[in-house]
C-alpha positions in Angstrom: 2.7 12.9 16.9 5.2 11.1 15.2 8.3 10.9 15.6 10.9 8.7 13.3 14.0 10.5 13.5 16.9 7.9 13.1 14.8 5.2 11.7 15.1 3.8 8.1 12.1 3.6 6.1 11.4 1.8 2.6 8.4 2.5 0.4 8.5 0.3 -2.8 6.9 2.6 -5.5 7.2 5.5 -3.3 7.6 8.3 -6.2 3.8 8.5 -6.9 0.2 8.5 -6.1 -0.6 6.9 -2.5 3.3 6.0 -2.0 4.6 10.0 -2.9 2.4 10.4 0.0 3.1 7.9 2.6 7.1 8.5 1.4 6.5 12.7 2.5 4.7 12.0 5.7 7.8 9.6 7.0 9.9 12.3 5.8 7.9 14.8 8.1 8.3 13.0 10.6 11.6 12.7 10.4 12.7 9.2 9.0 15.3 9.1 6.4 13.4 7.4 3.4 14.3 5.2 0.7 11.9 4.8 -2.4 12.1 2.7 -5.6 10.4 2.3 -9.0 11.3 1.4 -12.3 11.6 5.6 -13.1 13.0 8.3 -10.9 10.1 10.5 -10.4 10.0 14.0 -10.7 9.9 15.7 -8.2 11.3 13.4 -5.7 8.8 13.2 -2.1 10.0 16.0 0.2 9.7 17.6 3.4 11.0 19.7 5.6 14.1 20.5 3.2 14.8 16.9 3.2 14.1 14.4 -0.1 13.6 10.6 -0.7 16.4 8.9 -1.8 15.8 6.9 -4.9 16.9 3.5 -6.5 16.3 2.3 -9.6 14.6 -1.2 -8.7 11.6 -3.4 -10.2 9.9 -4.7 -7.3 9.1 -8.2 -9.4 13.3 -8.7 -9.0 14.1 -10.1 -6.2 17.6 -10.0 -6.6 16.9 -5.9 -7.3 14.8 -5.8 -4.0 17.9 -7.7 -1.8 20.3 -5.0 -3.3 18.3 -2.0 -2.4 17.5 -3.5 1.3 21.8 -4.3 1.3 22.2 -0.6 0.1 20.2 0.9 2.7 21.9 -1.3 5.4 25.3 0.4 3.9 23.7 3.4 4.0 22.0 3.6 7.0 22.9 0.9 9.2 19.2 -0.7 9.8 15.9 -1.0 8.3 13.0 0.0 10.6 10.2 0.0 7.9 9.3 -1.8 4.9 6.0 -0.4 3.2 4.9 -2.5 0.6 2.8 -0.4 -1.6 4.1 -0.8 -5.1 1.2 -2.6 -7.1 -1.9 -2.2 -9.3 -3.2 -4.0 -12.6 -4.7 -2.5 -15.8 -8.6 -3.2 -16.4 -8.7 -6.7 -18.1 -12.0 -8.9 -18.7 -11.0 -12.3 -17.1 -12.4 -14.2 -20.3 -9.7 -12.6 -22.1 -6.7 -12.2 -20.2 -3.5 -13.7 -20.9 -1.9 -16.2 -18.8 0.8 -14.2 -18.9 -0.9 -11.0 -17.8 -2.5 -13.0 -14.9 1.4 -13.9 -13.8 2.8 -10.5 -14.4 -0.4 -9.3 -11.9 -0.4 -11.7 -9.1 3.9 -11.3 -9.4 3.5 -7.9 -8.7 0.9 -7.6 -6.1 1.5 -11.0 -4.0 4.6 -12.3 -4.5 6.9 -9.5 -4.9 5.4 -8.3 -1.5 6.1 -11.4 0.5 9.9 -11.3 -0.9 10.2 -8.3 0.3 8.9 -9.1 3.4 11.2 -12.1 3.9 14.3 -10.0 2.7 13.3 -7.1 5.4 12.8 -9.7 7.9 16.4 -10.5 7.5 17.6 -7.0 8.0 15.2 -6.2 11.0 15.7 -9.5 12.9 19.1 -9.2 14.3 18.6 -5.5 15.4 16.0 -6.6 17.3 12.6 -5.9 15.5 10.9 -3.5 13.1 7.6 -2.9 11.0 6.5 -4.4 7.6 2.8 -2.8 6.3 1.6 -4.2 3.4 -0.5 -1.7 1.1 -3.7 -3.8 0.7 -6.9 -3.3 -1.2 -10.8 -3.4 -0.7 -10.6 -5.4 -3.8 -9.2 -8.5 -1.8 -12.4 -8.5 0.3 -15.2 -8.1 -2.4 -15.5 -9.4 -6.0 -13.2 -7.5 -8.1 -14.8 -7.4 -11.5 -12.2 -6.6 -14.2 -9.4 -6.9 -12.3 -10.0 -10.6 -11.0 -6.2 -11.4 -10.4 -5.5 -8.3 -9.1 -8.6 -8.4 -6.0 -7.2 -12.4 -5.5 -3.5 -11.4 -5.2 -4.5 -8.7 -2.3 -6.7 -11.5 -0.7 -3.9 -13.4 -0.6 -1.4 -10.6 0.8 -4.0 -9.8 3.8 -3.7 -13.3 4.5 0.1 -13.5 4.2 0.2 -10.6 6.6 -1.8 -12.5 9.1 0.4 -15.7 8.5 3.5 -13.5 8.6 3.0 -11.8 12.1 2.8 -14.9 13.6 5.8 -16.6 12.2 8.0 -13.4 13.2 6.3 -12.3 16.3 8.8 -13.6 18.4 11.6 -11.7 16.7 9.5 -8.4 17.2 9.0 -7.8 13.5 5.5 -7.0 13.2 3.4 -7.1 10.2 0.2 -5.5 9.5 -2.0 -4.8 6.5 -3.8 -1.6 5.2 -6.8 -2.2 3.5 -7.3 0.9 1.6 -10.6 1.8 -0.5 -11.1 4.4 -3.5 -8.3 7.0 -3.6 -7.8 10.1 -5.3 -4.5 10.1 -7.0 -3.1 11.8 -9.9 -4.5 9.2 -11.7 -8.2 9.0 -10.8 -9.4 11.0 -13.4 -8.5 8.2 -15.8 -9.8 5.6 -13.3 -12.4 6.6 -12.1 -14.3 8.3 -15.5 -12.9 12.1 -15.2 -14.5 14.8 -12.7 -18.0 13.8 -13.5 -16.9 10.1 -12.5 -15.4 10.9 -9.2 -18.4 13.7 -8.2 -20.8 10.6 -8.5 -18.5 8.1 -7.1 -17.7 10.7 -3.5 -22.1 11.3 -3.6 -22.4 7.8 -3.1 -20.2 7.1 -0.3 -20.6 6.9 3.5 -18.1 10.1 3.9 -19.4 11.9 0.2 -15.2 12.0 -0.3 -12.5 9.3 -1.0 -9.7 8.5 0.4 -6.5 11.0 -0.3 -2.7 9.5 -0.1 -2.7 11.5 3.5 -5.3 9.5 4.7 -3.2 5.8 3.8 -0.2 7.9 5.4 -1.7 8.4 8.4 -2.6 4.6 9.0 1.2 3.4 8.0 2.8 6.3 10.4 0.5 4.6 13.2 1.1 0.9 12.6 4.7 1.8 12.3 5.1 3.2 15.5 6.4 0.8 18.0 5.5 2.7 20.8 1.7 3.3 20.0 0.9 0.1 17.9 3.5 -1.8 20.1 0.9 -4.8 20.4 -0.7 -4.3 16.9 0.7 -7.2 14.3 -1.6 -9.5 12.1 -4.2 -6.5 11.6 -6.0 -5.9 8.8 -6.6 -2.0 9.3 -9.6 -0.8 7.0 -9.4 2.7 5.7 -12.1 3.0 3.4 -14.2 5.5 5.2 -17.2 2.9 6.1 -17.1 1.1 2.4 -18.9 1.4 -0.4 -22.6 0.7 0.3 -24.6 -2.0 -1.9 -25.5 -1.2 -5.3 -28.8 -2.7 -4.6 -29.8 0.5 -2.4 -29.3 3.2 -4.8 -31.1 1.3 -7.4 -34.4 0.8 -5.0 -34.1 4.2 -4.1 -34.2 5.3 -7.6 -36.8 2.5 -8.7 -39.0 4.0 -5.6 -38.5 7.4 -6.8 -39.7 6.4 -10.5 -42.6 4.8 -8.9 -43.8 7.9 -7.3 
């Protein structure tokens, strides 16, 4: 369905979790995929006998991300797609979060994607355009207790996506976001309370399951396609299976059952 042959794609944090799935999807579609992280993943994302090319880069360092883009341009002569996927946050109570941690979370989840997008724009604009996709989160749309700075950063990333789309549209650089919901990755057991916690959460969701990396990857393939998504820019595509039902509904049902 998608053909990215001859295209160059950068996926930040592309060696694990959602990023790994995105990287493999673009490799399967024929793209040359470049991933970055602080440590090389084992194994590298692979598809159809081809592997992603890894660069050791801390996305919080602007000189390092510029070096990554320069290396991709030297290797391939162009940059067609940037996917700002690297991000995350440890759980922390807002009342006890240190200023250093708060700054670090915002730097990783908002400032780094903004700078990477700016650097990618300067690579894409002379070649006639490109696609930038920011992986945001449902935490940027609803309260995010326990990860307040992360939720605030993702909310900022959604807003920045729309602003950049307006600034760069005249140069055919499309900027979109994906608002990801709960995702089952290799870290899901730790994050969601083990298999029992995952089962309870999935039973509460409209589609009775969490997303998997392929769900996010397929959305990226669509948004990056210059034919199928040619007039889509500034969008925040919700990929969360209908969303999380309000908790009061379940509590009300439980109370009603007890009352009977």
